[in-house]
KEKE-3310 file (N, C-alpha, C; in steps of 0.2 Angstrom, whole numbers, plus 5000, padded with zeros to 4 digits):
npx = (5118:5134:5138:5148:5144:5135:5142:5145:5148:5160:5177:5191:5202:5196:5189:5199:5205:5195:5194:5207:5206:5196:5203:5213:5205:5201:5213:5214:5205:5192:5174:5160:5144:5127:5111:5096:5080:5077:5079:5091:5103:5120:5121:5125:5120:5117:5120:5114:5125:5133:5140:5144:5138:5137:5122:5116:5105:5088:5072:5055:5043:5031:5019:5021:5029:5044:5061:5078:5095:5110:5127:5129:5136:5136:5126:5116:5104:5088:5075:5082:5085:5088:5098:5098:5107:5103:5109:5112:5124:5130:5139:5149:5154:5146:5135:5118:5105:5091:5079:5076:5072:5070:5079:5075:5079:5093:5107:5119:5128:5130:5134:5125:5110:5093:5083:5067:5060:5054:5037:5036:5048:5054:5058:5069:5068:5080:5090:5106:5115:5114:5122:5129:5131:5122:5110:5093:5092:5089:5099:5104:5099:5106:5097:5087:5093:5084:5067:5055:5041:5028:5026:5018:5018:5030:5040:5049:5043:5053:5061:5057:5064:5076:5093:5104:5120:5135:5149:5163:5179:5197:5205:5195:5185:5177:5165:5161:5150:5152:5147:5157:5168:5162:5160:5160:5171:5184:5189:5199:5195:5203:5203:5194:5186:5186:5195:5195:5191:5199:5199:5189:5182:5182:5172:5170:5171:5170:5173:5187:5194:5205:5213:5214:5225:5235:5239:5244:5237:5223:5206:5194:5186:5184:5167:5162:5157:5145:5144:5139:5146:5147:5146:5151:5139:5129:5126:5124:5137:5144:5144:5153:5162:5173:5190:5206:5222:5238:5254:5269:5285:5298:5293:5281:5265:5250:5233:5216:5200:5186:5171:5154:5147:5134:5124:5124:5119:5106:5100:5100:5090:5073:5064:5071:5069:5075:5075:5080:5080:5076:5089:5094:5104:5106:5113:5126:5140:5139:5141:5152:5166:5177:5190:5202:5217:5231:5246:5259:5273:5281:5273:5260:5243:5228:5211:5198:5183:5175:5170:5163:5165:5155:5151:5135:5119:5104:5089:5071:5056:5061:5063:5070:5085:5103:5114:5128:5135:5137:5150:5154:5152:5151:5167:5172:5178:5191)
npy = (5092:5092:5084:5091:5104:5103:5101:5102:5116:5113:5115:5111:5107:5103:5092:5084:5082:5075:5063:5058:5055:5045:5035:5032:5027:5015:5008:5004:4995:4999:5000:5009:5007:5013:5016:5015:5020:5018:5009:5010:5013:5009:5004:4991:4974:4957:4939:4924:4919:4930:4936:4950:4962:4977:4985:4989:4997:5002:4998:4999:4988:4986:4983:4989:4983:4982:4980:4975:4977:4969:4961:4944:4934:4931:4924:4908:4903:4905:4912:4912:4920:4937:4949:4964:4975:4981:4991:4990:4983:4969:4966:4958:4961:4956:4959:4964:4958:4958:4950:4956:4953:4942:4932:4934:4933:4927:4930:4922:4925:4938:4940:4945:4949:4950:4954:4952:4964:4964:4968:4976:4984:4999:5008:5018:5023:5019:5028:5033:5032:5045:5061:5057:5064:5065:5069:5070:5065:5051:5037:5035:5023:5012:5011:4997:4984:4975:4972:4964:4953:4956:4970:4974:4963:4960:4970:4984:5000:5009:5008:5018:5029:5027:5029:5031:5025:5035:5031:5023:5030:5028:5030:5038:5046:5039:5037:5029:5022:5014:5002:4998:5007:5018:5031:5043:5038:5038:5033:5028:5023:5009:4997:4995:4985:4969:4956:4942:4925:4920:4920:4914:4922:4936:4943:4941:4956:4964:4980:4988:4997:5008:5016:5033:5039:5030:5013:5006:5007:5001:5002:4997:4989:4975:4970:4979:4975:4975:4989:5003:5011:5027:5039:5057:5062:5056:5043:5026:5015:5003:4988:4985:4969:4961:4961:4963:4957:4960:4954:4955:4948:4954:4967:4980:4977:4978:4984:4981:4985:4977:4978:4973:4978:4990:4990:4976:4970:4976:4971:4958:4956:4955:4963:4975:4979:4971:4956:4944:4926:4919:4915:4902:4897:4884:4874:4877:4883:4897:4906:4901:4901:4913:4918:4917:4911:4912:4908:4913:4915:4920:4929:4932:4932:4937:4935:4942:4941:4955:4954:4957:4951:4948:4944:4939:4942:4935:4943:4944:4953:4966:4983:4993:4995:4993:5007:5012:5026:5039:5051:5061:5072:5070:5069:5075:5087:5087)
npz = (4909:4917:4932:4939:4940:4950:4962:4979:4990:4997:4999:4989:4996:5008:5004:5000:5013:5019:5011:5014:5028:5027:5021:5030:5040:5034:5032:5045:5046:5049:5049:5047:5052:5050:5056:5046:5040:5027:5012:5000:4986:4989:5002:5014:5010:5015:5016:5025:5031:5034:5024:5014:5003:4992:4989:4974:4968:4971:4964:4956:4950:4937:4944:4956:4965:4975:4971:4973:4966:4965:4966:4961:4967:4981:4985:4983:4977:4969:4979:4991:5007:5009:5019:5029:5039:5056:5062:5075:5087:5095:5112:5109:5097:5087:5073:5071:5061:5049:5040:5023:5011:4997:4986:4969:4955:4946:4937:4930:4919:4920:4933:4942:4952:4956:4970:4978:4988:5005:5010:5022:5022:5018:5004:4992:4976:4964:4969:4976:4991:5005:5002:4991:4980:4970:4975:4974:4962:4951:4947:4931:4919:4906:4890:4887:4876:4870:4872:4882:4876:4882:4890:4900:4909:4914:4913:4920:4926:4928:4917:4908:4909:4904:4897:4883:4885:4882:4872:4880:4885:4886:4901:4905:4918:4932:4945:4960:4973:4986:4999:5008:5006:5009:5004:4991:4978:4966:4950:4935:4919:4914:4907:4893:4888:4893:4885:4884:4890:4901:4914:4928:4935:4931:4918:4900:4891:4902:4911:4916:4930:4937:4952:4953:4958:4955:4949:4960:4971:4979:4972:4976:4990:5002:5001:4993:4981:4969:4969:4960:4946:4940:4926:4923:4921:4928:4923:4924:4922:4925:4935:4949:4952:4954:4960:4954:4958:4953:4952:4947:4945:4954:4954:4958:4966:4958:4956:4949:4947:4942:4932:4928:4912:4913:4903:4899:4911:4912:4900:4904:4913:4914:4922:4922:4910:4900:4889:4892:4897:4914:4925:4934:4949:4953:4947:4949:4959:4968:4979:4989:4983:4982:4978:4965:4959:4948:4939:4929:4918:4928:4934:4946:4948:4956:4957:4965:4973:4979:4994:5010:5026:5040:5057:5062:5070:5068:5068:5071:5068:5069:5066:5052:5043:5038:5035:5025:5028:5017:5014:5005:4991:4974:4968:4955:4953:4958)
capx = (5123:5138:5137:5152:5140:5131:5146:5144:5153:5166:5183:5195:5207:5192:5187:5205:5206:5190:5197:5213:5204:5193:5208:5216:5200:5200:5219:5214:5200:5186:5168:5155:5137:5123:5104:5092:5074:5075:5083:5093:5109:5126:5121:5126:5116:5121:5117:5113:5132:5136:5144:5140:5140:5134:5116:5117:5100:5081:5067:5049:5040:5024:5014:5022:5033:5050:5066:5085:5100:5117:5131:5125:5140:5136:5120:5116:5099:5082:5071:5086:5084:5093:5097:5101:5109:5099:5113:5114:5129:5131:5145:5155:5155:5141:5130:5112:5102:5085:5077:5074:5069:5071:5082:5070:5082:5100:5110:5126:5132:5132:5135:5120:5104:5088:5079:5061:5060:5048:5033:5037:5054:5054:5064:5069:5070:5086:5094:5111:5115:5114:5128:5133:5132:5116:5104:5087:5092:5090:5104:5101:5101:5105:5091:5088:5094:5078:5062:5050:5035:5023:5029:5014:5018:5037:5044:5049:5042:5059:5065:5054:5068:5083:5096:5109:5126:5140:5155:5169:5186:5202:5206:5189:5184:5170:5164:5157:5148:5152:5146:5163:5172:5158:5160:5162:5178:5184:5194:5200:5195:5210:5202:5188:5182:5190:5195:5194:5188:5205:5197:5183:5178:5181:5168:5172:5168:5170:5176:5192:5195:5210:5213:5217:5232:5239:5236:5247:5232:5216:5200:5188:5188:5179:5160:5161:5154:5138:5144:5138:5151:5143:5150:5150:5132:5125:5124:5127:5142:5145:5143:5159:5161:5179:5196:5211:5228:5243:5260:5274:5291:5303:5290:5276:5259:5245:5226:5212:5193:5182:5163:5150:5143:5127:5120:5123:5114:5099:5098:5099:5084:5066:5061:5074:5067:5078:5071:5083:5076:5078:5095:5094:5111:5106:5118:5133:5141:5140:5144:5158:5172:5178:5196:5205:5224:5234:5252:5262:5278:5284:5268:5255:5237:5223:5205:5195:5176:5175:5165:5165:5162:5153:5148:5129:5114:5098:5083:5065:5052:5065:5063:5076:5091:5109:5116:5135:5134:5141:5153:5156:5149:5155:5173:5175:5182:5197)
capy = (5096:5088:5084:5095:5110:5102:5099:5106:5122:5111:5117:5105:5105:5100:5086:5079:5080:5069:5057:5055:5053:5039:5030:5030:5022:5009:5005:5002:4990:5001:5001:5012:5005:5017:5013:5019:5018:5018:5005:5013:5011:5011:5001:4984:4968:4951:4932:4922:4918:4936:4938:4956:4966:4983:4986:4994:5002:4999:5000:4996:4985:4989:4982:4993:4979:4984:4975:4977:4974:4968:4956:4938:4928:4930:4920:4902:4901:4909:4911:4913:4926:4943:4952:4970:4977:4985:4997:4988:4978:4966:4967:4953:4963:4953:4964:4962:4959:4956:4948:4962:4951:4935:4932:4933:4931:4926:4930:4920:4928:4945:4940:4950:4946:4954:4952:4956:4967:4963:4974:4981:4988:5005:5009:5024:5020:5022:5033:5031:5034:5052:5064:5053:5069:5065:5072:5066:5063:5044:5034:5034:5016:5012:5008:4989:4982:4972:4972:4958:4954:4959:4975:4975:4958:4959:4976:4989:5007:5013:5009:5023:5035:5025:5033:5027:5027:5036:5026:5025:5032:5026:5035:5042:5046:5036:5037:5023:5023:5007:5002:4997:5013:5023:5038:5044:5036:5039:5029:5030:5017:5006:4992:4997:4978:4963:4953:4935:4922:4917:4920:4911:4927:4941:4941:4944:4962:4968:4986:4988:5003:5009:5022:5039:5040:5025:5006:5003:5008:4998:5006:4994:4985:4969:4973:4984:4971:4978:4996:5006:5016:5032:5045:5063:5064:5052:5037:5020:5012:4996:4986:4981:4963:4957:4965:4959:4959:4958:4954:4953:4946:4960:4973:4981:4975:4983:4982:4984:4983:4975:4979:4971:4984:4990:4988:4969:4969:4978:4966:4951:4955:4957:4968:4981:4980:4966:4951:4937:4922:4919:4911:4900:4895:4878:4869:4880:4886:4905:4909:4900:4902:4920:4920:4913:4913:4908:4911:4912:4920:4923:4934:4930:4935:4935:4938:4941:4944:4960:4952:4958:4945:4950:4940:4942:4938:4937:4945:4945:4959:4972:4988:4997:4992:4997:5011:5014:5033:5042:5057:5066:5073:5068:5073:5076:5093:5087)
capz = (4913:4921:4939:4941:4942:4956:4967:4985:4991:5000:4995:4987:5002:5013:5001:5001:5020:5021:5008:5017:5034:5026:5019:5036:5044:5030:5034:5052:5046:5052:5045:5050:5049:5054:5055:5042:5039:5020:5008:4994:4984:4993:5008:5014:5011:5016:5017:5032:5034:5035:5018:5013:4997:4991:4986:4968:4969:4971:4959:4957:4944:4934:4949:4962:4970:4976:4970:4973:4962:4967:4963:4963:4969:4988:4986:4980:4973:4969:4985:4997:5010:5009:5025:5030:5046:5060:5065:5082:5088:5102:5115:5106:5090:5082:5071:5071:5055:5048:5033:5020:5005:4994:4979:4964:4949:4946:4930:4930:4914:4922:4940:4945:4954:4959:4976:4980:4995:5009:5010:5027:5021:5014:4998:4988:4970:4959:4972:4980:4998:5005:5001:4986:4975:4965:4978:4973:4955:4951:4943:4924:4917:4899:4887:4885:4869:4867:4877:4882:4872:4886:4894:4906:4913:4917:4912:4925:4924:4928:4910:4904:4909:4903:4892:4879:4887:4877:4872:4885:4883:4890:4906:4907:4925:4934:4952:4963:4979:4989:5006:5012:5005:5013:5001:4983:4976:4959:4946:4928:4915:4912:4902:4890:4887:4894:4879:4884:4896:4904:4921:4930:4939:4926:4912:4894:4891:4909:4911:4921:4933:4942:4956:4949:4961:4952:4950:4966:4976:4978:4971:4980:4996:5003:5003:4988:4975:4968:4968:4953:4944:4935:4923:4926:4919:4932:4919:4926:4917:4926:4942:4951:4955:4955:4961:4952:4960:4948:4956:4943:4948:4955:4953:4963:4965:4955:4957:4944:4949:4936:4933:4922:4909:4915:4897:4899:4916:4910:4895:4907:4918:4911:4926:4920:4903:4895:4887:4893:4902:4921:4926:4941:4950:4956:4945:4949:4965:4967:4985:4993:4979:4981:4976:4960:4958:4943:4938:4922:4916:4934:4937:4950:4947:4960:4956:4972:4973:4985:4999:5017:5031:5047:5062:5062:5073:5064:5072:5068:5070:5070:5060:5050:5039:5039:5029:5025:5027:5012:5017:5000:4985:4968:4967:4949:4953:4961)
cpx = (5127:5137:5142:5149:5136:5135:5145:5149:5159:5172:5187:5200:5203:5190:5193:5206:5201:5192:5202:5211:5200:5198:5212:5212:5200:5207:5218:5208:5193:5180:5163:5148:5132:5116:5101:5085:5072:5081:5085:5100:5115:5126:5123:5120:5120:5117:5117:5120:5136:5141:5140:5143:5136:5128:5117:5112:5093:5077:5060:5047:5034:5019:5015:5027:5040:5055:5073:5090:5106:5121:5128:5130:5140:5130:5120:5110:5093:5078:5075:5085:5090:5092:5100:5102:5104:5102:5115:5120:5130:5138:5151:5156:5151:5136:5124:5109:5095:5084:5074:5071:5071:5074:5076:5073:5089:5102:5117:5131:5134:5134:5131:5114:5099:5084:5073:5061:5053:5044:5034:5044:5053:5060:5063:5072:5076:5090:5100:5111:5116:5121:5132:5134:5126:5110:5098:5086:5093:5096:5101:5104:5101:5099:5092:5089:5088:5073:5058:5044:5029:5026:5025:5015:5025:5041:5044:5047:5048:5063:5062:5059:5076:5086:5101:5116:5131:5146:5160:5175:5191:5204:5201:5187:5177:5170:5159:5156:5147:5150:5152:5167:5169:5158:5161:5169:5178:5190:5194:5199:5201:5209:5195:5183:5187:5190:5194:5191:5193:5204:5190:5178:5177:5177:5171:5168:5168:5174:5181:5193:5200:5210:5217:5224:5237:5237:5239:5242:5225:5211:5195:5191:5182:5172:5158:5158:5147:5138:5143:5143:5147:5148:5148:5143:5127:5123:5127:5131:5143:5144:5149:5157:5167:5185:5202:5218:5234:5250:5266:5280:5295:5300:5284:5270:5254:5238:5222:5205:5189:5174:5160:5147:5136:5122:5119:5118:5107:5096:5096:5093:5078:5063:5065:5073:5070:5073:5074:5079:5079:5084:5095:5101:5111:5111:5125:5134:5143:5144:5150:5165:5173:5185:5199:5212:5227:5241:5255:5267:5281:5279:5262:5249:5232:5217:5200:5188:5176:5169:5167:5162:5161:5150:5141:5124:5108:5092:5077:5061:5056:5065:5069:5081:5097:5110:5124:5135:5139:5144:5154:5152:5154:5161:5176:5179:5189:5202)
cpy = (5092:5089:5089:5102:5109:5100:5104:5111:5120:5113:5110:5102:5101:5093:5081:5077:5074:5063:5054:5052:5046:5034:5028:5025:5015:5005:5001:4996:4992:5002:5004:5010:5009:5015:5018:5016:5017:5013:5009:5011:5013:5008:4993:4979:4962:4945:4930:4920:4924:4939:4944:4959:4973:4983:4991:4999:4998:5001:4996:4993:4988:4988:4985:4989:4982:4978:4979:4974:4974:4963:4949:4933:4927:4926:4913:4901:4905:4907:4912:4920:4931:4947:4959:4971:4982:4991:4995:4983:4976:4967:4963:4955:4960:4958:4960:4963:4956:4954:4955:4960:4944:4936:4930:4931:4931:4926:4928:4923:4935:4946:4945:4946:4951:4951:4956:4958:4966:4969:4979:4985:4993:5006:5016:5022:5023:5027:5030:5034:5042:5055:5061:5058:5070:5068:5067:5064:5055:5043:5033:5027:5017:5009:5001:4989:4979:4972:4966:4959:4958:4964:4975:4969:4958:4966:4981:4996:5011:5013:5014:5029:5033:5029:5028:5030:5029:5031:5028:5027:5030:5032:5039:5041:5044:5037:5032:5025:5016:5007:5001:5004:5019:5030:5038:5043:5036:5035:5031:5023:5015:5000:4993:4990:4973:4958:4946:4932:4918:4917:4918:4917:4933:4939:4945:4951:4967:4975:4986:4995:5003:5015:5027:5041:5035:5018:5003:5003:5005:5003:5004:4990:4979:4972:4978:4981:4974:4986:4998:5011:5020:5037:5051:5066:5060:5045:5031:5016:5005:4995:4982:4974:4959:4962:4960:4962:4956:4959:4951:4952:4953:4966:4974:4979:4980:4980:4985:4981:4983:4975:4976:4977:4984:4988:4980:4967:4970:4973:4959:4950:4959:4963:4975:4983:4975:4960:4944:4933:4922:4914:4909:4897:4888:4873:4872:4883:4893:4907:4908:4902:4910:4923:4915:4915:4909:4912:4909:4917:4924:4929:4930:4934:4932:4938:4937:4945:4949:4959:4954:4952:4948:4944:4943:4938:4940:4938:4945:4950:4965:4977:4991:4992:4996:5002:5012:5021:5036:5049:5062:5066:5071:5072:5074:5083:5093:5085)
cpz = (4917:4928:4942:4944:4948:4962:4973:4986:4995:4996:4994:4992:5007:5010:5002:5008:5022:5018:5012:5024:5033:5024:5025:5040:5040:5031:5040:5052:5049:5047:5049:5047:5053:5052:5050:5041:5031:5017:5002:4993:4988:5000:5008:5014:5012:5016:5024:5035:5035:5030:5015:5007:4997:4987:4980:4968:4969:4966:4959:4950:4942:4939:4955:4967:4969:4975:4971:4969:4965:4964:4966:4967:4977:4990:4982:4975:4974:4976:4991:5000:5010:5016:5025:5038:5049:5062:5072:5082:5095:5105:5112:5099:5085:5080:5070:5064:5054:5041:5029:5013:5003:4987:4974:4957:4949:4938:4931:4925:4916:4929:4944:4947:4957:4965:4977:4987:4998:5009:5016:5027:5016:5010:4995:4982:4966:4962:4976:4987:4999:5004:4995:4980:4970:4968:4977:4966:4954:4946:4936:4921:4909:4896:4885:4877:4865:4873:4877:4878:4876:4891:4901:4911:4917:4917:4918:4922:4924:4921:4906:4904:4908:4897:4888:4882:4882:4877:4877:4882:4888:4895:4908:4915:4927:4942:4954:4970:4983:4997:5011:5012:5009:5010:4994:4982:4969:4956:4939:4924:4912:4907:4899:4889:4888:4888:4879:4890:4900:4912:4923:4933:4934:4920:4906:4893:4897:4908:4917:4923:4938:4946:4952:4952:4958:4954:4956:4972:4974:4977:4975:4985:4997:5005:4997:4981:4975:4967:4961:4952:4939:4932:4926:4925:4923:4928:4922:4921:4918:4934:4944:4954:4956:4955:4959:4955:4956:4952:4951:4947:4948:4954:4958:4961:4963:4956:4951:4946:4942:4937:4927:4919:4911:4909:4898:4905:4915:4905:4898:4911:4915:4915:4925:4913:4898:4894:4888:4898:4909:4921:4933:4942:4954:4954:4945:4956:4964:4973:4988:4989:4978:4979:4971:4959:4953:4942:4932:4921:4922:4936:4940:4949:4952:4959:4962:4971:4980:4989:5006:5021:5038:5051:5063:5067:5070:5069:5068:5072:5072:5064:5058:5047:5040:5033:5030:5023:5023:5015:5012:4995:4980:4967:4960:4948:4955:4956)
residu = (UNK:UNK:UNK:UNK:UNK:UNK:UNK:UNK:UNK:UNK:UNK:UNK:UNK:UNK:UNK:UNK:UNK:UNK:UNK:UNK:UNK:UNK:UNK:UNK:UNK:UNK:UNK:UNK:UNK:UNK:UNK:UNK:UNK:UNK:UNK:UNK:UNK:UNK:UNK:UNK:UNK:UNK:UNK:UNK:UNK:UNK:UNK:UNK:UNK:UNK:UNK:UNK:UNK:UNK:UNK:UNK:UNK:UNK:UNK:UNK:UNK:UNK:UNK:UNK:UNK:UNK:UNK:UNK:UNK:UNK:UNK:UNK:UNK:UNK:UNK:UNK:UNK:UNK:UNK:UNK:UNK:UNK:UNK:UNK:UNK:UNK:UNK:UNK:UNK:UNK:UNK:UNK:UNK:UNK:UNK:UNK:UNK:UNK:UNK:UNK:UNK:UNK:UNK:UNK:UNK:UNK:UNK:UNK:UNK:UNK:UNK:UNK:UNK:UNK:UNK:UNK:UNK:UNK:UNK:UNK:UNK:UNK:UNK:UNK:UNK:UNK:UNK:UNK:UNK:UNK:UNK:UNK:UNK:UNK:UNK:UNK:UNK:UNK:UNK:UNK:UNK:UNK:UNK:UNK:UNK:UNK:UNK:UNK:UNK:UNK:UNK:UNK:UNK:UNK:UNK:UNK:UNK:UNK:UNK:UNK:UNK:UNK:UNK:UNK:UNK:UNK:UNK:UNK:UNK:UNK:UNK:UNK:UNK:UNK:UNK:UNK:UNK:UNK:UNK:UNK:UNK:UNK:UNK:UNK:UNK:UNK:UNK:UNK:UNK:UNK:UNK:UNK:UNK:UNK:UNK:UNK:UNK:UNK:UNK:UNK:UNK:UNK:UNK:UNK:UNK:UNK:UNK:UNK:UNK:UNK:UNK:UNK:UNK:UNK:UNK:UNK:UNK:UNK:UNK:UNK:UNK:UNK:UNK:UNK:UNK:UNK:UNK:UNK:UNK:UNK:UNK:UNK:UNK:UNK:UNK:UNK:UNK:UNK:UNK:UNK:UNK:UNK:UNK:UNK:UNK:UNK:UNK:UNK:UNK:UNK:UNK:UNK:UNK:UNK:UNK:UNK:UNK:UNK:UNK:UNK:UNK:UNK:UNK:UNK:UNK:UNK:UNK:UNK:UNK:UNK:UNK:UNK:UNK:UNK:UNK:UNK:UNK:UNK:UNK:UNK:UNK:UNK:UNK:UNK:UNK:UNK:UNK:UNK:UNK:UNK:UNK:UNK:UNK:UNK:UNK:UNK:UNK:UNK:UNK:UNK:UNK:UNK:UNK:UNK:UNK:UNK:UNK:UNK:UNK:UNK:UNK:UNK:UNK:UNK:UNK:UNK:UNK:UNK:UNK:UNK:UNK:UNK:UNK:UNK:UNK:UNK:UNK:UNK:UNK:UNK:UNK:UNK:UNK:UNK)
# end
């Protein structure tokens, strides 16, 4: 059953009013961070330098350990600490954060990473933040193309409910739930599969998505990397990781948000049911380089990894992690 049938009773005019209000806050550079006692998709996670992205979702392995999935380019190596905000803010605007886990695995090919969650941090598996429109229904992952030899040793029990994602169509509508955007925001597929490797940031096969109001409007903001885009049935289609800004000469600027297909991400991580080996980032810089610019035929293109930067104070012994509170249910009806 499409999620259209599960939309709340909010009127379309009320939904549009909330969307416009959120856009105005974003233009002013405002970000609302609220305390939560549960770790779940759609929240900010950051490194020790305050570079923050969106947590895609959490899941358990066969042994009951909790893990989180997000974009890899804000961390450097396996074992690195991952932080969550406590919801508190000092007088000087510094946000307080605590360790919530450690990087477990990095896949450079898919710009994705898994981190193992600390035992004292509570999680909700495969769910997005409140009011995201899915309620208590988990995000559905694509079935792995191949499985590891020993399912009992590395495979996640979450793969038992995976599904085969149907083929995408040009202009198909998808919805994402990013920590920076703070609500359900929707776009249309503009690139079914990125054709080549002319960009160091965008991966071959990436899915491009543009704002449904037109490409002149950005679909994603800094901090939204890691956002899961889903279709109308709740299937995870891709994970956002790069924003492309295209500025032709004598023409208006356009934007396209690119995401790695979730099929490739599942296949890249054994804990999600895939059979690919671990990928360490020791031989390659992942974190510091966030923007790539190149120019040709009087056209300037900028590929930016959508990372937010906060000034943080790292605390110890503090309970709770931050949540970017979601305001809307899935707006497929708009």
